[in-house]
C-alpha angles and dihedrals in degrees: 000000000000121000114282107247118196122202096256122158137153109218116196119210100254106131104135109177127214089252087073091060117096114254113273094012113144115250109267102171118152106246137145121177106158139028090236101047114129107275112236107155129019145167115227123191128238131239097214125111098020113176120185114250115257122229127224136147092262091070097039092109092059106053133067110246092240090071098048099084092051092047092051090052101041105020117131094017124118113257089230088064097042100043111357094174092058093042092054092045091052091056092047094049097047091047090050088051089055091049090052092052093048090050086060091056095257118144110233128198121196125201120237118242117272113266122233095267093047092046090060094050110132092354086141087071102033135350121214139097137220134157098173099107116058090171098079109049095056141030129205111198115167105313094337122106109195127190104215134213111242119205096214104081096211089059097054090087093061091085095069100074090039089053089059091053093048094046093051092042092054091061088068095041117124098201142040116286129184110219106195141159138218110244111273117271115252112268091248094054092223127174092258097066128108106265128182124164130185095230089065095054125086123178128222105163109275091354113085120189117206124186126217117194097152091252100077132006117023136196091268089057092046091052091047091052092051091050092049097046092048134210100317089068127064115206112205119200115217121193111228127201106260089231084079130059102211142022092243089064088069106023137045130169108210095174140343110299096016131090137174106218144172100206092192087059093062117067097178132058121283115240111270094242093066100024095100099040121128106271135209100206119222121194123234091253092049091049091052086057089051095255092152094047103091135144119250112209093178138322091291103036135062139168116222133183111257091235088066098059091142091061089047090053092050089053091049090052086060093052098262119139109230130199112199119203130162116266104151095117093053089047091060087071091060107267143064138194100324091046092051097057139049118195121226095182128026116167113222138135113260117205112254094244106150116238095243097052108109104139127079138094129250100245139141112275093249090058092046091053093046092051090047091053094047102040114015115111115241097246140025121276092247091056094056131079109234119243117262115289114250119241107224092197086071116080090221090069089066126076090197134023123166097226095063138049112264144141094282090066097073126103134184111264094238100045116127090218114063124205108278109167092134092065099030117134094203143036137231121216102202125191112201124225128244115306100155123086105153124133098227099078144016088226126041122233109244090235097050103132095225092046090049090054092048092050090047089058090048090054090054095044105035113012092048089063087076101044095094090063109024147030106257121232115176121167126209110230140177092270120201114252118249092257090062085079093047103045106118097165108056140021092249091105095057092045089053090052090050092053092048091050092051088063093047090051093051091046091051092049090051090048092051095045100040110022114021100066093190096304124146113259146192121225110213138173146145132222108326088010091057090047090058090040090058090055092044090051091054098040104036110020115030111083094013131099087259090071090068089061096045109113094184142319112236098196098168129176096024140093102266115178117229091218103063105152110248101017136067132213116257113263100180143023095267106035112135132214091021140125124245129192144150138172117212125224139151116232092267094052122110110228098184096109093058098033103041114005102046118108111225136172115259133149094003098308145060117270139162114269093226112128095021125119106235134211114254114175119181105237092208099051097019090222122139106251086354115183129240119320114188124240089246088074095051103106096200147336125205112228124211115276142174104290091219092062138063122278115275124234119286116258114221128216095019096142143347124225137226119188097171092108135052092288137022110272117209136174118252106263112254094203132072121263104068104081128172127238100246132255099301099069110070095184136047088021126130089207086072097041096268108125095180092132090057101045091117105030096051087063099027099134093042090053090046092053093043092053090051092049096046094047092047093049093044093051092045093052092045094059 
C-alpha cells in the first residue's frame, strides 16, 4: 500500500490584494504557469560557502553508491580546500549566468549566505552546505509559492535565505499569493517521509509533471501536491531512471509542442498531453552532463551550457535563439541552468478553464459536440430547481428492501447459490449506477418513469448478485445525469454529483440508524454508484465504528485509488474490510475516461484520477492485479434480457479475465446478450471494446459466490 498522505498544509497569511497596489503601478504578481513563459523575475543561487556533503548511514538510501567513497573522504570540508580551482570557477560561472540574465532585462534576486545558526541546521544528520540550486527548496505554481521538503538533509537549510526573498517580495506583490509549505520531514529523514523537490516539477498550465527517481520527490509528495493544488490541476507522476536525481535532468519543455528529452532517463510513460511532442533527443551520457537541463527565457530564447553545443544547434534548427555560456563547473555539483534558478514571474497565457471544472472526457471535438447535443441539459445547474428530496423513511424511496418483494430478489435459474435474504447474516448497501439521461435536469427525479425502469433493471442485474449472502438495501437517489461526467465547460457536472451524493449520504445514515441493527455489511456500487460509494467510504465509514463491520466495498466500474488512507485493496477472495474494483475492456478498448479523465473524491474534494494508481482486482481469482484466468474458470455470466421478464440462465465460460495491467482485460464475448450502444457513444460502449456496462454481469456467478464466501468467513471470525 502506498504511504498514507493527509491533507496537511501550513498556509501563511500573504494575500495582498490589488487594492494595495499604488494606482497605475504595473502588475507584479508572482505567477508561473508554464515552463516557457517569458521570464521576468527570478531567484538565482550563489556559489559561495560550498561545503562537501558528509556521508553517514542515515543518508545511505539517498545517494548512488559511486559517490559514497568520495563523500567519506571529503565530506564536511570546504570546497575551497578540497578543489579550489573548481570552487572559484563555480562562483565565476554562476555570476556570469546572472549577468547574462540581467542583460536580457530579467530581474534577478540572489540569496544571502547562510548565517552560522542556519549553516548548522541538521548537522547532526549530515554536514555540508550548498546554495547553488534555487530550484529545489521552493516551487512557484500559478500563484502558489511552496516551500518544499528536500530529501538530502544538508540541503534542507537552503530555504531560509530564500524565505527572506519571498517575504520581502510579497510586500510589493499586486495580487493574492498563497505561501505554503510541505509538512516538515521527520527528524530521522527516513524513506517514508513526504518529499517534494523543485527539480522534479515541470509546469504545463493545469498539468503538473512530477518526477520520482527515488532520490528526490516521492509518491507521498506527489499526492500532497495534488491535494494542495486542488481539482483544477492534474499532477502527473513520471518515473525517472534512478541514475538521475530529478526530472529536469532528463526533460525540458522549451515551448509548447517541443521537448528536450533523454528517453533512457525516463522509465515510466510520459503523460499523454506531451507524449507526441517534437523531441530533441539527448543521450544518456549527455543527460548525465546535464544536457537536458537548460534555461528557457521565453518560447523563442534559451540558454544552454557551451559543452552541449549539439543541443543548442537542434534548438536553433527549430527557430529558437540560443545563448551558449560555460557552466561545466557548476554542473559537477549535480545541476545546471534550470537547477540554478527559480522563476517568480513568467508571463504566459493560461487557458480560461474555471477552477471548479473537473468533469469531462478527452475526446475529439466532433465527439464532444455530438455528446453535448445528445445529453447536455438545456440550462446550467445553478439555473434549475432541484427535484424533490427523497424521504428515506418512506419505503418508496428504496429500490430494494429485504422485507418486501422487489426486483433485487430474483436469481438465475441455474445459479448454485439461491436467494437467501431471509436467513442472511449481513446486509449490502448498494448504490445504483446512472440511469438518467434526459435533457431537462442535471439530476433525475427519483420517480421519473424512465429512471425507475432503469433502476429496476439494475436491481435484477447487479443488486441480485448479493442476495444469496445479504439482505439488499438499495436507495433511489437524485442521480446525476450522464452528462455530469462529460461537462468540460462549466461546474454544473460537479454540482450535480454533489447533490446526488447528498441523497446517498442521507440514505446511508437512515440505513445505519433504522435498518442495520449492528450487523456486518457490504458496500457496493457500480459506475456513478461506485463514485458516490468512494466518497461515502471516506466520509462516513473509514475511521468510524462502522469500519469494523465492513465486510468489503465492491466499488466496481470506477477509478478507485489503491492508496485510500485507512483501507487497503483486497488481495484475496476472503480479505475483510477491503476495497474491490475493476474496469472491463478488451485489448482494443480505450480506458482513458475511467483511468485519467474521471472526477473522483479524494482528500476532501473532487479531482481527476489521472496520475493515480488504481485498484484492479481480478473477479475470477480475486487477486489484486491478478494475472490471466481462462474463460473455462468463469462459472457464469448473465446475458441481457427483457427487463419485464425473469432472469435467463447463466452462461458459463463467456470470458476470462486479466487484471495484471492498469485495467481488467477480457475477451469479447462470443455469445449473444452483451450488445454495444451503437456508433454515437464513443465511451462506455462495448462496440468500442469498453465493457463498462457489463462489469458485473460478465462475472455474475463469481461475484455471487465471493459474496457468500466473504460473508461466511467474516461472520465466523467475528464470533
